[in-house]
C-alpha positions as CSV (number, residue, x, y, z in Angstrom):
1,M,0.0,0.0,0.0
2,E,1.1,3.6,-0.7
3,I,0.1,6.8,1.0
4,K,1.0,10.5,0.8
5,I,0.1,13.4,3.1
6,N,1.4,17.0,3.2
7,A,2.8,18.7,6.3
8,I,3.5,22.3,7.2
9,L,6.7,23.1,9.0
10,K,7.9,26.5,10.3
11,R,11.4,27.7,9.7
12,G,12.1,31.2,11.0
13,H,9.1,33.3,10.0
14,S,8.0,31.3,7.0
15,Y,6.1,28.1,6.4
16,H,7.3,25.2,4.2
17,W,5.3,22.4,2.6
18,V,6.8,19.0,3.2
19,E,5.6,15.8,1.6
20,V,5.4,12.7,3.7
21,F,4.9,9.5,1.6
22,G,5.1,5.9,2.5
23,Y,4.7,2.4,1.3
24,S,4.5,-1.1,2.8
25,T,6.0,-4.3,1.5
26,K,6.2,-8.0,2.6
27,G,9.9,-7.5,3.4
28,Q,11.5,-7.6,6.9
29,P,8.8,-6.3,9.3
30,G,9.3,-3.0,10.9
31,L,9.2,0.8,10.5
32,E,11.7,3.0,8.7
33,I,11.7,6.8,8.4
34,V,13.8,8.2,5.6
35,G,14.8,11.8,5.0
36,L,15.4,13.1,8.5
37,G,18.9,11.8,9.2
38,S,19.5,10.8,12.8
39,K,16.3,12.5,14.0
40,G,14.3,10.0,12.0
41,R,15.2,7.2,14.5
42,Q,13.8,9.2,17.4
43,L,10.5,9.8,15.6
44,K,10.4,6.1,14.6
45,E,10.8,4.9,18.2
46,K,8.2,7.4,19.3
47,L,5.7,6.0,16.7
48,I,6.4,2.5,17.8
49,F,6.0,3.3,21.5
50,I,2.7,5.1,20.9
51,S,1.4,2.1,18.8
52,K,2.5,-0.4,21.5
53,K,1.1,1.6,24.3
54,R,-2.3,1.6,22.6
55,K,-1.9,-2.2,22.0
56,L,-2.4,-1.8,18.2
57,K,-2.0,-4.9,16.2
58,M,0.2,-4.0,13.2
59,P,0.3,-6.4,10.3
60,L,3.7,-7.9,9.9
61,K,5.0,-5.8,7.0
62,R,7.8,-3.4,6.3
63,Y,6.6,0.2,6.6
64,V,8.7,3.0,5.0
65,L,7.9,6.6,5.6
66,C,9.8,9.2,3.6
67,V,10.0,12.9,4.3
68,D,10.7,15.1,1.3
69,G,11.3,18.9,1.7
70,E,13.9,21.6,1.7
71,D,16.0,22.1,4.8
72,V,13.8,19.8,6.9
73,D,16.6,19.4,9.4
74,K,16.4,23.1,10.2
75,A,12.7,23.2,10.7
76,Y,10.5,22.3,13.7
77,I,10.4,18.6,12.8
78,E,8.4,17.6,15.9
79,F,5.4,19.0,14.0
80,L,5.8,16.1,11.6
81,E,4.6,13.6,14.3
82,L,0.9,13.8,13.5
83,P,1.3,13.4,9.7
84,L,3.7,10.5,10.3
85,V,1.2,8.8,12.8
86,L,-1.7,9.3,10.3
87,A,0.3,7.8,7.4
88,Y,1.7,4.9,9.4
89,W,-1.6,3.9,11.0
90,S,-3.4,4.3,7.6
91,M,-0.9,2.0,5.9
92,A,-1.4,-0.6,8.7
93,G,-5.2,-0.4,8.4
94,I,-5.7,1.1,11.8
95,L,-7.2,4.3,10.4
96,P,-9.9,4.2,7.7
97,L,-7.9,6.6,5.4
98,K,-6.9,5.2,2.1
99,R,-5.9,8.4,0.3
100,M,-4.6,11.6,1.8
101,D,-3.0,13.3,-1.2
102,N,-5.1,16.4,-0.7
103,C,-4.7,16.5,3.1
104,F,-2.2,18.4,5.2
105,S,-1.5,18.5,8.9
106,S,1.1,19.8,11.4
107,A,1.1,18.9,15.0
108,R,3.2,17.3,17.8
109,V,1.8,14.2,19.5
110,S,2.7,13.5,23.1
111,L,3.2,10.0,24.5
112,E,-0.1,10.4,26.4
113,G,-2.1,11.2,23.2
114,E,-2.2,15.0,23.5
115,I,-2.0,16.8,20.2
116,F,-0.3,20.2,20.0
117,N,-1.1,22.1,16.9
118,M,1.4,24.4,15.4
119,G,-0.9,27.4,15.5
120,L,-0.8,28.6,11.8
121,D,-1.3,32.4,11.7
122,S,-4.0,34.2,9.6
123,S,-1.6,35.2,6.9
124,F,-0.9,31.5,6.2
125,W,-4.6,30.8,5.8
126,E,-5.1,33.9,3.5
127,T,-2.2,33.0,1.3
128,L,-3.3,29.3,1.1
129,E,-6.9,30.3,0.2
130,K,-5.7,32.7,-2.6
131,Q,-3.5,30.0,-4.1
132,L,-6.3,27.4,-3.9
133,T,-8.7,29.8,-5.5
134,L,-6.3,30.4,-8.4
135,K,-5.8,26.7,-8.9
136,R,-9.4,25.8,-8.2
137,S,-8.2,23.1,-5.9
138,K,-9.5,22.0,-2.5
139,V,-7.6,20.6,0.5
140,I,-8.5,19.0,3.8
141,Y,-6.8,20.2,7.0
142,L,-6.4,17.5,9.5
143,G,-6.2,19.5,12.7
144,Q,-7.9,22.3,14.6
145,G,-7.9,26.0,14.2
146,C,-8.8,26.9,10.6
147,P,-10.1,30.5,11.2
148,K,-12.9,30.7,8.7
149,D,-15.2,28.7,6.5
150,S,-13.9,28.3,3.0
151,D,-15.0,26.7,-0.2
152,Y,-11.5,25.5,-0.7
153,I,-10.3,24.4,2.8
154,K,-12.2,21.8,4.8
155,E,-11.2,21.0,8.3
156,I,-11.5,17.6,9.9
157,S,-10.6,17.2,13.5
158,A,-7.6,14.8,13.8
159,V,-8.5,14.2,17.4
160,S,-12.0,13.1,16.5
161,L,-10.6,10.8,13.8
162,L,-8.0,9.3,16.1
163,D,-10.3,9.1,19.1
164,S,-13.1,7.3,17.2
165,T,-10.7,4.7,15.9
166,V,-7.9,4.3,18.5
167,G,-9.2,6.2,21.5
168,G,-7.5,8.4,24.1
169,F,-6.5,11.5,22.1
170,S,-7.2,15.1,23.0
171,Y,-6.1,18.6,21.9
172,M,-3.8,20.6,24.1
173,D,-4.5,24.3,24.4
174,N,-1.9,26.2,22.3
175,A,-1.2,28.7,25.1
176,L,-0.6,25.9,27.5
177,A,1.4,24.0,25.0
178,S,3.8,26.9,24.3
179,S,4.4,27.4,28.1
180,I,5.3,23.7,28.4
181,K,7.7,23.6,25.5
């Protein structure tokens, strides 16, 4: 199975689109994250821990997740955690998502299941809506905090999706999240 989702990372005062794509094979069972250098191992272990803590039964396959974007090492890569979880669990059949090409997400996931959104500012949403209007494209934001209704941006709560399938997920207030970090 193959899957693709987009992520938004912040570097300095600008946002960058990053593609996360993955596939599964019948090879040596396990999870591999490519494109993050040494930081990929830490994220891999976190995904495995979260999956085991929730007692999820993963099919014995080889799962490969690839991160493709400019200067990903210099960005806030912890906000790749939610897109990686969504892609990994979708490939394993845990989540009922088969296609996420037109979706994007950006959030940290704690070991307890709290999701910390990046907090995208209003200029990001305005720019995105203008670009989508020109292209006549639509996207789905898997997160929380899209500031307005749009014909081009649909918001689906990632917490609702995860909570209904796996259970035990909640949003952490952004003000509280920034004070913890």
